C-alpha positions as CSV (number, residue, x, y, z in Angstrom):
1,M,40.4,-53.0,110.3
2,A,40.6,-49.2,110.1
3,N,39.7,-47.7,113.4
4,T,40.2,-43.9,113.0
5,E,38.4,-41.6,110.7
6,Q,41.4,-40.9,108.7
7,S,42.3,-44.6,108.2
8,K,38.6,-45.4,107.2
9,K,38.9,-42.6,104.7
10,R,42.2,-43.8,103.3
11,A,40.7,-47.4,103.1
12,R,37.9,-45.9,101.0
13,Q,40.2,-44.1,98.8
14,A,42.4,-47.2,98.3
15,D,39.3,-49.1,97.1
16,A,38.1,-46.4,94.8
17,R,41.8,-46.2,93.2
18,Y,41.9,-49.9,93.0
19,A,38.6,-49.9,91.0
20,V,39.7,-47.2,88.6
21,N,43.2,-48.8,88.0
22,K,41.6,-52.3,87.5
23,A,39.4,-50.9,84.7
24,R,42.3,-48.9,83.0
25,R,44.2,-52.1,83.1
26,S,41.4,-54.2,81.6
27,R,40.8,-51.4,78.9
28,I,44.7,-51.5,78.0
29,R,44.7,-55.3,77.8
30,T,41.5,-55.1,75.3
31,F,43.4,-52.8,73.0
32,L,46.4,-55.1,73.2
33,R,44.3,-58.0,72.4
34,R,42.9,-56.3,69.4
35,V,46.4,-55.6,68.1
36,E,47.4,-59.3,68.7
37,E,44.3,-60.5,66.9
38,A,45.0,-58.2,63.9
39,I,48.5,-59.4,63.6
40,A,47.4,-63.0,63.8
41,S,44.8,-62.4,61.0
42,G,47.7,-61.2,58.9
43,D,46.1,-58.0,57.6
44,Q,48.6,-55.3,57.9
45,A,46.2,-52.5,57.5
46,V,43.9,-53.6,60.3
47,A,46.9,-54.3,62.5
48,A,48.3,-50.7,61.9
49,D,45.1,-49.2,62.7
50,A,44.6,-51.3,65.9
51,L,48.2,-50.4,67.1
52,K,47.6,-46.7,66.3
53,S,44.4,-46.9,68.5
54,A,46.3,-48.7,71.2
55,Q,49.3,-46.5,71.6
56,P,47.4,-43.6,73.3
57,E,45.8,-46.1,75.7
58,L,49.2,-47.4,76.6
59,A,50.6,-43.9,77.1
60,R,47.6,-43.0,79.3
61,G,48.5,-46.0,81.5
62,V,51.8,-44.5,82.0
63,T,50.7,-41.0,82.9
64,K,48.0,-42.5,85.3
65,G,50.6,-44.7,87.0
66,V,49.1,-48.1,85.9
67,L,52.1,-49.3,84.0
68,H,55.7,-48.5,84.0
69,K,57.2,-46.2,81.3
70,N,59.7,-48.7,80.1
71,T,57.2,-51.7,80.1
72,V,55.0,-49.6,77.8
73,A,57.9,-48.5,75.5
74,R,58.9,-52.1,75.2
75,K,55.3,-53.3,74.3
76,M,54.9,-50.5,71.8
77,S,58.1,-51.1,70.2
78,R,57.6,-54.9,69.9
79,L,54.0,-54.6,68.5
80,A,55.3,-52.0,65.9
81,S,58.1,-54.2,64.7
82,R,55.7,-57.2,64.3
83,V,53.2,-54.9,62.4
84,K,56.0,-53.6,60.2
85,A,57.1,-57.2,59.6
86,L,53.5,-58.0,58.2
87,A,54.1,-55.5,55.5
88,A,57.4,-57.1,54.6
89,K,55.9,-60.5,54.4
90,A,53.1,-59.4,52.0
């Protein structure tokens, strides 16, 4: 348990950061789920729109320190290639 004033303050700050980061992660996962569902539906236009709206959220996750840069780059690349494959399939 925190004893000093400074350690109590740091504990409060950690709790606040945890809540914000948890909300950001949840929001990013929601956008990713929308892209996945659009890809599963097979509609290339809807999937492309979902990907376009998810990309800024993923990038924001990097700038805010919630996700690693390479993780986001990999996710965006793989999703983009899957959306592109829908167009080739149709």
